N, C-alpha and C positions, 0 to 999 in steps of 0.2 A: 346342435339340438338342445332343447331345454331339459331340466330335471324330470318334469312330468313325462316328456317324450321318451327319456331314457328308461323310466320305469315301465312305460308301455312297450318299449323295445324289448326289454328283458322278458316280459310276459309272452310276447310273440315268439321270441327265440326259444323259450322253454317249451311252448306248445308245439313247436316244429322241430324239436330235437336239437336245439341250440343254433339253428340256422335262421337268419333273418328272412322275412317274406320278400317276394318280389316287389310288392307295393311299398314296403318299408325302404328297400333299396332305392326305388324310383323317387320316393319322397326325399331321401337324403341327397340324391343327385340333383334334384330340382332346387332344394334349399341351398346347396353349395353353389350351383350355377347362379342363383339369384343374388347371393352375397358377393360373388365375384363381379357381377355386373354393377351392383351398388358401389363396390370398391373402385371399379374402373371409372364410373361416372364421377365419383368423388375426386379421383386423381385428375381427370380431365378438367374439372372445375378449378383445381389448384393450378394446373398447367396454364389454363387460360388467364387466371388471375395474375400469375407471375409474369407471363409474357406481356399482358396488358399494361403492367406497370413499367415495363422496359421499352415498350414501343414509343416512338416519337409521337407527340400529340399533334398529328397532322390532320386537319379537318377531313381530307379525302379518305384517309385510312379509317377514321372514326365513323364516317358515313357508311363505308362499305361494311364495317363490322355491325353497325346498327341495322342496316337493311338485311344482311344475312341472318342476323338473330331474329328479325321479324318474320322472315320466311320460315325458319326452323320452328319458331313458336307457333306460327299459323298452321304448319303441318301437324304438330302435336295436338293443337286445339281442335282442328277439323276432325281428327280421329276421336277425341274425347266427345265432341258433339254428336258424332255418328253413332256412338254407343249409348248416348244419353236417352233416357225415357222420361216422359212427363206424365204423371197421373193427373189428368185434368179434372178428375172428380174430387181431388184434395188440394184445392188452391190455397187453403189456409195453411197447410203444411209448408208450402214454399214461402208464404209470408213470414212464418216463424223462422224458417231458415235464413231469410233475408235479415230479420232482426238479430239473430244470433251472429251472423257473419259481420254485420255492420257494427255491432257492439264489440266483437273481437278485433275489429280493425280500429275502432275509436279509442279503446282503452290504451293500447300502446302509444297511439298518437298523442293523447292527452298527457300521459305519464312522462313521455320524453320531452314534450313541450315545457312542462313544469320544471323538469330537470335543467333544460337549457336556460330557462329564465332565472331560477332561484339558486342554481349551483354554478353554472358556467359564467353567467353575466355578472358584472360588478353591481353591488347593491344600489348605487346611485342611479342605475339605469332601469331598475325594476318598474318604474312608473311610466316609461316611454312606450307609447302605443306602437311605434315602429319595431321595437324589440319584440313585442308580443306577436306582431304580424310575421316577422321573420322567423321567430321560434316555431310558431304554428305551421308555417310552410315547411321549414327544414325538418321538423319532427314527423312529417307525413311519410317520410321514408320508412318508418317503422310499422306503418299500418298494413301495407299489402303483402299477402302471401304470394310467393312466386308460383303461379299455377303451372307453368311449364316445367320448372324444376321439380315441383311436387309430384305431378302426374308421371313424369319420366322415372323418377326415383321409386315411387310406389309400384309402377309397372315392372321395373327392374327387380324389385324385391318379391315379385310374384303375388301381390296383394290386390289384383284388379277385381277379384270376386268377393272381396271382404266388404262388410258394412262400412268400415272406415273409408275405403276408397270411394264408395258410392256417395257417402255423405260429404266427404272432403271435396268431391267434384262439384257439388252444388254450392258448398260454402265458399270455395275459392273463387267461383265465378261472381257470387254476390259480394264477396270481399273486395275484389278488384273493381267491381262496379261502384261500390260505395266510395272507394278512393277517388275514382274518376269524377264522381259527383261532388266530392269534397273539394276537388281541385277548382271547381267552378267559382264558389265564393271566395276561396283563398286567392285565386288569381285576380278576381275582381278587387280584392283588398289591395293588391299590388299595383294594378294598372288602371283601376276603375271599371265600372260596369260597361261591357261591350256586347254588341249583338252576337259576336262570334261565340261567346260563352253560352248563350242560350241555344245556339245551333248544336252544340255538343249534346245538350240534354235532349233536343229533338231527335238527333241521330240515334242516341242510345234507346230512346223510347220506341223508335221505329224498328230497331233491331230486335228488341224484346217482343214486340208485337208479331214480327215475322216468324220468330222462333216458336211462339206459342200457337199461332194459327196455321202454320204450314209445316208442322213437325213431320219429317220423313215422307214428304210428298214429291219432292223434285227428283226426277229420275236422271241421273248422270253417272258416268263411269266412276267407280270408287277404288280402283287399284292404285297402288302407291305412285306411279308416274303421274297419273291424272291429279291425285291429291296434291302432289308437289307443285303442279302447274296452278291449281287453285290457290295454294298457299302463296305462291309468287304473285299471283294476281291480286290477292287481298293486301299483301304488303305494298305492291305498287300503287293500289288505290289509296291506301293510307298515306303514302308518301306524296302522292299527287295532291291530295286534299291539303296536306301540310304546306307544300310549296305554294299552292294557289292562295292559301290564306296569308302566307307571309308576303306574297306579292300585293295583296290587298292592304294588309296592315301588319308590318313586321313586329309590332309590339304585342299583338295578341294572335299567335298562330293557333289554328285549329288542329290539335293532335288527337286523332281517334286511334287509341291503342288497338292493335290487331287482335288482341285476345278475345274480346267479345264478338267482333264480326266473324272471326274464324270459327268460334264455337257455334254461333248461330248458323253459319253456313253448313257445318257438319250436322247440326240438328235437322235442317230441312232436306238433307240428302236422303233419298229413299233407300231402304235396305234391300239387299239382294234376297230373292225368294229362297226359302230353305229347300233342302232336298225332299223330293216327294210331293212338293206343292207346285201348282201351275203346270202339271204335266212333265215335270223333270223326273226322269227315271234314273235311279242310282245304278252305277256300274263300276267295275274295277278301274276302267280307264278314267272315268269321271273322278273317282276317289283319288287316284294318283295325281291327276291334274290339279285338283283342289288342294292336295297336300303340298305339292310343289309351289303353288301360288301362295298358300299360307306361310310357307317357309320364307319365300321371297319377301312377303309383306313384313314378317317379323324382323328379317335382316335389315330391310330398309328403315323400319321404324327405329331399330336399335342404332343404326348409323346416324340417322337424323337427330335422335335424342342425344347421342354422344357429341355431335357437332354443336348442338345447342348448348351443352354444358361448357364447352370451350368458349363459345361466343358470349355466354353470360359472364364468364370470368374476364374476357377481353373487354367487355362493355363497362366494367366497373370504373368509376372516376379514379384518377390518380390520387394517391393517398395524401401526399404532402404538398401538392401544387394547387389545392383548392383555394387558398387565400389569394394566391397570385392570380388565379384565373378570374376571381371575382372583381379584381381591379379593372379588368378589361370588359366588364359587362356592357352590353349594348342596349339594354332595355331600361328606359327611365322609369323610376318608381314614383308612385304617389306618396308623398310624405306628409304626415299629419302634425308632426311636432318639430320639424326642421332638422331631424337627425337621419341621414341616409343610411342605407344598409351597409354601405362600404365604410362610412365613418364609424358605425357601431363595431364592425369587424376590426378596425384599427384599435378602438378603445378596449376591446376584449383582450386581456393578456393570455398568451399561449402558455399552458401549463407545462411543467417539467415532464420528462419522459415517464417517470413513475406515476405522477398524477394523471397523465394522459391515459396510461394503461388502466388506472382505476376508473376513470370516467367511461372509457370504452366498455369495460366489464359491466359497470352498473347500468349503462344505457342498454346494452345487449340484454341484460337480465330483465330490465323493465319491459323491453319490447317483447320478450318471450313470455313473461309472466302474464301480460295482458292477453296473450293468445290462449291462455288456459280457460277462458270463459266458457267454451263449449263443453268442458268437463262438468259444468254445473247444469247443463241442459240434457235433454233426451233421456231422462232417468227412466221413463216408462218403456224405452226401446231396447237399451243395451246395458251392459254392466259398467261399473266405474272404470275398469281397465280399458274397455273399448272407448269410452269417452275420453280418457286420458290419452289413449293412442291417437284419437282424432285431433285433440288439441296439440300434441307434439307434432303431428303431421302438418299442422298449419304453421310451424315455426319457420320453414325455409323462406328466405327473402332472396330477391335477385333483381331481374331486369326492370321491374316497375319501380321499386324503391330507388334503384340507381338513376332511373329517368327523372324522378322527383328531385334528386340531389343535383343532377345536371341542370335542370330548369332553375333551381334555386341559385346555383352559381351564376347562371346567366342573368339573374336578376340582381347580381351584385352582392349576394350574401356570402360571407366568408368567415374567417376567424376560427376560433376553437370549436364552435358548434358544428360547422361543416366537417372539420377534420375528425371530430369524434364520431359524427354520423357515418362518414365514409368508412372509418376503421371498424365501427360496429357492424356495418353491412358486410364488410369483408370477413369479420370474425364469424358472423352468423352463416355466411356462405361456406366457410371452411367446416362448420359443424353439421352441414346438411347430411352427410353420410351417417354421422353418429345419431342424428335425429331419427333417421329411417331405421337404424338398428334398434333403437329404443321402441319404436312402433312395433317392429316384429317381435321383440321380446315381450311386450305387453300383450300382444295378441296370442302369443304362444302360451303364456301363463293363463290367459282367459280360456283357451281351449282345454287346458288341463283341468280347469274348474267347471267345464261344461257350459261356459258362457252364462253363468248364473250371476244375478245382480246382488246388491247389498243385502236384500232380504231373502236370498236363497231361491227366488222364483226364476225358473228357466225363462230367459228372454227370447228364446228361439233365434239365437244369433247365428247367422250363416258362417260357415267355415271360411277361413282365409287361406 
């Protein structure tokens, strides 16, 4: 508990003759349970990461891990979309959220790209266009927030009713959408302009249109076994599109990330009628049945979220085999100045262990400093602490960034930049639990101040 909470605890105990209230005891139990779940998820991330580095790099094993991670992520995102509400009377607010999320994704991308060029690459290569293309592609790993890890961790920390969770839910979706759109021109720079890249934009536009116009209209079962089936179907469709596009043209596969389709699917699912509506009569038997069902839903969600943490760790690229993997790249790149990505990787000297650690720390710092941009926004809505908590909540990286690095290795990019990027992604992943603890601490301090902003005006901040 925080200092402000302890002062409040003492006043409650004094008023009750030294005995804590039942509400206070319940609050402590819930906080302790939330922290245990965050710690458990953090341990599962580390376990998956360690095991993933030890597993043999067999394509069949990697495919199974990737598909299972897609199913678990789809399960999480369907639930996120199901709870999502859109205020269609305020479309400008979502435009501003998209601008904030895109900027928070672009700043880490640009900072890391500049670092890869001007710090990691030899000076004589700074003018090579291929170096800039490779650096811009590799540094994209720093842009996307891991929506699956973020939502699972914030839910585990008991923050689903907070303003931070609700705003992070919107920003994380726009954040990953911006990264997917950025991949289109970056991939075109690598392999040339192809019709498949335009199809990705068309699919994303169609998904956004469906989510906006059919919000919570489709009546389907929404219990966890059915949601798991929906998640598996979404993952299967994504994989089918990928394999068909590879069959058409192996150089430009169409990879539609499951995050947005699963989120939109959850958005269009109709919600269950509340008690007392539609002729539903409340009774003890119904209450008991709903309580059992809610408990089963929470247990299933916790298990799937835990599995997703392990799978995210397993899906991380191997740390020191990136350069070797790039040598066997199968996708030919368009070169503008006669220097291939593999040749550049060979010319880049691998730094010593000490300097490698410095590079990893600096790149991780740049990637997270760029995510602080939301703290400069939403000044009229919440206090500075809430905005900082939102920014720190956007720190976690995971499966999307790892996917960018895997694609870059497939394009023949290797050398010190990829090694630093992989290690930075791993370091950020290891810090996920600490990021969530910082978010909780900031929100606890904010509650002690009554959710007041810099000018002392009450922002009407909802409790977390």
